[in-house]
C-alpha positions in Angstrom: 19.8 31.7 25.8 19.4 31.9 21.7 16.6 29.8 19.8 19.1 27.7 18.3 20.7 26.6 22.0 17.0 26.1 23.3 16.1 23.8 20.6 18.8 22.2 20.8 18.0 22.0 24.6 14.6 21.0 24.1 15.6 17.9 21.7 18.0 16.5 24.3 15.8 16.6 26.9 13.4 14.6 24.8 16.1 12.2 23.7 17.0 11.3 27.3 12.9 11.2 28.0 12.5 8.9 25.4 15.5 6.7 26.0 14.0 6.4 29.7 10.8 5.1 28.0 12.9 2.3 26.3 13.4 3.8 22.8 17.0 3.4 21.2 18.3 6.7 19.4 19.1 6.1 15.7 20.4 9.7 14.4 19.7 12.8 15.8 18.9 15.7 13.1 18.8 14.0 10.0 18.4 16.4 7.0 17.5 16.0 3.2 16.4 18.6 0.6 13.0 18.3 1.8 13.2 18.9 5.3 14.8 17.9 9.0 13.7 15.1 11.3 14.8 15.8 15.0 15.3 12.1 16.0 14.6 9.0 14.9 14.5 6.2 17.4 14.0 2.7 17.2 11.0 1.2 19.6 11.0 -2.3 19.6 9.8 -3.3 16.2 9.2 0.2 15.1 11.2 3.2 13.5 10.0 6.1 15.0 10.5 9.7 13.4 10.1 11.9 15.9 9.6 15.8 15.6 10.3 17.7 18.8 8.7 21.3 19.5 9.2 23.7 22.2 6.8 26.6 23.2 7.4 29.3 26.2 4.1 30.2 26.4 1.2 28.7 24.5 -1.1 31.9 24.1 -1.1 31.0 20.3 -1.5 27.1 21.1 0.7 24.4 22.3 4.0 23.0 21.1 2.4 20.1 19.2 -0.5 22.2 17.7 2.3 24.0 16.1 2.9 20.7 13.8 0.8 21.6 11.3 -0.5 20.0 7.8 2.7 21.3 6.2 5.3 20.5 8.7 3.8 16.9 8.7 4.0 16.4 4.7 7.5 18.0 5.2 8.5 14.9 8.0 6.8 12.4 5.8 8.5 13.4 2.4 11.9 13.6 4.5 11.4 10.0 6.4 10.9 8.9 2.9 14.2 9.9 1.5 15.8 8.1 4.8 14.0 4.8 3.9 15.5 5.1 0.6 18.9 5.6 1.4 18.5 2.8 4.2 16.6 0.3 2.0 17.2 -2.4 4.9 15.0 -0.1 7.1 12.1 -0.5 3.8 9.8 -3.4 5.6 10.0 -1.9 9.1 7.0 -0.8 10.6 7.1 2.8 11.2 5.2 5.9 13.2 5.6 9.4 13.2 5.3 10.8 16.9 5.7 14.5 18.0 7.4 15.2 21.3 6.0 18.5 23.0 7.8 20.5 25.4 6.0 23.6 27.3 6.6 26.2 29.4 10.4 26.0 31.5 11.0 22.5 29.8 9.8 20.5 32.7 6.6 19.6 31.1 6.8 16.9 28.2 3.9 15.5 26.7 5.0 12.3 24.2 2.3 11.9 21.5 2.6 8.6 20.0 1.1 8.1 16.3 0.8 11.8 16.3 -0.1 11.6 12.6 -0.8 9.4 10.0 2.1 9.6 7.4 -0.6 8.2 4.2 -3.8 10.9 4.8 
């Protein structure tokens, strides 16, 4: 399976998992000049920007650990662009979550509020 297909499969699994937890899908793969957000979902009153990460092996750290400061800043910039282009969402609470999928894609770890946008 190619890396692109593996990534799409991981995103699909994460989306299904989160929907089973009660979140509603708003948009997949939102692109701006600053980057991409894998999933944008609604969790009650909060808009959630979700980064999905998959790692076959944890030799160099877990999938969640790969969401470093640089990636976080790109996600925040992309989320800001999304909110600017959807001004009706400007007053809604937002958060950044990470869904980490390791190994054979059976282990899903959902990290709510994985990082703060203003740190």
